[in-house]
N, C-alpha and C positions, 0 to 999 in steps of 0.2 A: 471055516473058510479063510484062506490066506488073504490078508489085506494087501493091496497093491498100491503102487505109487499113484496110479490113476484114481483109486478110491480116496486117497488123501487129497489130491487135487480137486476132486469133485466136492469134497466136504469143505475145503477152504475156499472154493470158488476162484481157483487160479489154474494156470496151466501146469501140466506135469513138469515142464522145464523149470518153472518157478519153484516148485517143491524141491526139485533136485538142487537148484542153486542155494536154497535155504539150508538144506541138509549138508551140502558139501562145503558151504561157506566160501565159495570161490567166485562170487559175483555179488555186487551190491544190490540189496533188496530193501524196499521201504520197511521201516520198523513195524508199521501196522500190518503189512502183508506178512512179514516174518512171524509176528505174534499169531496171526490167524493160521498160518501153516503149522506152527508148532502146537497150537491148540488142537488142530485136527489130528496131528500125529499122536498126541496124548489121548484124545478121545477114542481113536481107532486102535491104539496100541500098536502102531506101525513100527516095524523094525526093518532096517535096510536089508535087502537081499542081494542076490547076484554075487559079485566078488566078495562083498562083506560077509557073506554067509559062512565062509571058511573060518571066520573069526568068532563064530557064535559061541563056541565052547571055551573061548579064551578071554579072560578078563584083562583089561589094560592095567597099567601101573598108576592109574588115576584114582584119587580119592576126592570126592566133592564134599566141601564143608559149607552148609547153608546157614546163614545168619540173617537176622532181621536188619541189623545196622552195624557195620563194622566200625563206624565212628563212635559207637557207644562203648565205653570201657568194659561194660559187662560182657559184650560179645567179643571185644578185642582180646581180653584175657583168655576167654574160653578158646577162641580160634587159634591164638598164638600157641597155647599149650598143646592143643591137638595137633597143630602142624609140626611142632617140634617132635612130638611122640611119633607121628607118622613118618617123619624123615629119618628118625634114628632107630625105629623099632621094626622096620621091615625092609626086605630087599625085593626088587622087581625080577622079571623073568631073566633079564640080562645081568642080574647081580647088583643093580643100582637101587637107589632109594625110590620109594613111592612119591608121586607128585601130588601134593595137596593143593587144591584150587578152592579159594574162598569165593562163594557166590552170595552177593548182597541182595536179598529179596525186597528190602524196604517194607517188610511186614505184609507183602501182597501174596495171597494164596495163589493167584494166577502166575506170578513170577516164580514162585516156588515150584509149581508144577512144570513150568517151562524149563527150569534148570534141571529138574529130575528127569525130564524127557531127554534133554541134551546129554545128561550123564548116562542115561540108558543107551542112547545111540553110540556113546563112546565106550560102552562095555565097562563102566567104572568098576573098580575092584570093591569100592565101598562108598557109602554116602553117610554123612553125619548131619542130622537136623538139630540145630541148637535153638533154645529158647522156646517160649510158649507159642501157641497157635491161636488162630481166630476160631471162635466157637460157632461155626456155621456147619450144621449137619451135612449139607450137600458137599461142601468143600472138604470137610474132614473125610467123608466117604471116598471122594475122588483121590485124595492124598493117600489114604490107606490102601486103595486099590492099586495105585501106582507103586507104592512101596512093596506090596505083595508081589507084583510082577517083577520088580527089580530083584527081590530076594529069590524068587523062583528061578531067575536067570543066573544066579550065583553071586549077586552083589550083596555084600554085607551091609546091613542097615542098622544104624545106631541113632538113638534119640538121646539128646543130652539137655536136660532141663525141660523136657516136653513129655507129658504123660501120654502113654499109648491110648488109642481109642479102639473101639470094637472094630475088628476087621484088620488091624495091624497084625501081620504074621511074620515070624522069623526075625524079629527085631530084638536088639538089646537096648534097654531103656534105663537111663540114669535120671531118676525123678527127684527134683529138689523139693524138700519139705517146707514149702512156703507157708502153709497154714500154721504149723507149729512155731516157726520163727516169728511170724506176725503176732500170734497169740502171746508168746512170751514177751514180746516188746511192749504190747499194750498192758499186760499184767505188771510189767515193771513200772509203767506210768501210774497205773492204778495204785500200786503199792506205795508210791511217793505221795499219794493223796489227790491226784488229778481226777476230776469228774466231768470236766467240760473239755472234751478232746475232739479236735477236728481231724479229718482224714483226707489226704490227697491221694486218690486212687489212680491206677494206670488206665490205659484205654479200655473202655467198656467192651465186653465181648471177647476179651483175650484171657486165656487160662491163667497166666501168671497173675494178672491183676485181680481176677476173681478169687483165686486161692488166698492171696495176701489179705484181701478185704474180708474174706470169710474168717480167717484167723483172728483179725482185729475184732470183728463182731462177736465171735465166740467168747473172747475174753470179757467184753463188756456185758454180754448176756449172763455169763457165769457170776459176775460181780453185782448184777442187778443195777447196772448203770445205763442210763439212756444213751442211745447213739447220738453223737454230735453230727454236725454238718459234714457231708462228703462231696467232694468235687472230683470228677474224672478228667483226665487229660493225658497227653503224650508223656513219654519218659524223658522229659527235657527240662533244663533249668528254667526256661521261660515259662513253662507250664506251672512250675512250683511258685514262681513269682506271682503269676496271675491268680493262681488258686488261693494264695495266702490272703490277697485282698478280698476275694469273694467269701472266704471262710470268716474273716473278721467282720465283714458286712452282715453276714447272717447270724453271727454270734460274737459280739465285741468282747464278751467275757471269757473267751477261750483261754485256757491256761496251758494247753499243749497241742501240738500238731504232729501227726504221724504222716510221713511221706512214703510213697510206694517204692522209691529208691533213693540213693544218696544224692544223685544229680538233682532230682526234684527237691529234695530237702535243702540243698544249698540255695536254690531259688527262693524257697520259703524264707530262709534265714535272711537273705538279702532284702526281701520285701519287709520283713519285720524291722530290720535295722533302719530302713528308710522312714519308717513310722515312729522311730524313736523308742522301739520296744527292745528290751534287753533279753538275750538268750543266755542262760535259762531263767534269769530273774523274773521277767514278765511272762514269757512263753517258752516252754520247753519244746525242743524240736528233735525228732528222731527220723532215721532213714532206714535203708535196707540194702544189702549186698556187701557192705564194707569194701567199697572201692578205695583206691589210694587217696582220692580227694577227701574222704571222710576224716583223715588225719590232718589234712592241711587247714581245715576250718579252725577258727579260734572262738570258743573252745571246740575241741575235737568232737565229732559227731557220734552220738549214741546210735547204734545200728544193729543189724543182724548180719552175721558173717556167713556167706556161702563160700565153700572151698572151691572157687571158680577154677583156679589153676589146676588143682588136683583132679577136678571133674573133667576138664578139657583134656588133660593128659590121658586119663583113663579112657575117655571116648576115642582118642587116637589109637590107643593100644587095642581096644576092642575092634576098631575098624580094620586094623592090620592083622588081627588074629594073634597078636603077641600076648594077649591076655584072654583067659577063658571067660565066656559070658557069665553073668551072675546067675544064681539058681533061679529057674523059672523065667530067665531073661530080664528080670526087673530088679533094680537096686535103688534104695532110697538114699539120697544125699542129705545128711543132716545139716540143720542150720543152728547157729550159735549166737546167743545174745551177747553183744559187746557194749558195756556201759561206759560212757565217757562223759565229758563235761557239759554237753549240750542239754542234758536233762537234770532237773532238780525238783525240789518240793515247791508247790505253788505258793505264791505270796498273797494271792487274792482269792 
């Protein structure tokens, strides 16, 4: 049965006129009301009819790029590379470039679904979802269903740095090998003689954080070394600073700290310095991602390099069909250990 504007209004508990205002964007509507209407649109999979139906078979020149936090250099590098590839690698119906629009979700599954719904309403040519996702079965299923509907309507769907889940259909996925990178990083520290290693993990319940922590634990288990204290927190410098204090309180004899990314690692280093501890003389510190800031630290940060620019550019090419999808729709992006001066042999 066809879903109508009235159905959406009833679901959102507003008038049909309010639904129309939200979808057309031509009248101010309270943010809470707008969110409720868009949630109803997503739940019912409502697509504009009437005059808009003549556009049903036509994709726009719009490509949506969804990121958790554009202020995070990890996402900034990915999105910038994708946007450049989208602009230079495809032409629109009138011969012009595709328009890449970056949507900042703040890590919220609800905001992600809202943006996907808006892109569906705009008949987006493609959507790119960047970075890990929250591991909530209900929300993962809702996102997978939305992506399937987008793909069925002709929108190309690309995952970059996000593993596909059951129900994802017709997607191209570039999956980062977080586990292998994290395992090799911890193996490096073990090879230097470290046996008391603290770990600053990312937010609990997110795929990227879990995969990196699993790689760390795999290396410890293989070496027969007991796991040290672990602290979860946001991918922020302040989180690393706070975590370092907690790790040292739980084990003052730590000789190394592994951080979930370079930004967090820099926060760890600052906290160690404030306590008069030398890096790497007293405590070795390692990060992940190989962001530009990893080289600015003194000594430079041992880390794991992900080819972020290359992955973002490839995602952009896949979104504009200027590159064929990988075999089976899935490609693994390899991680590389980069050893620098922030790690050394333990003195204690």
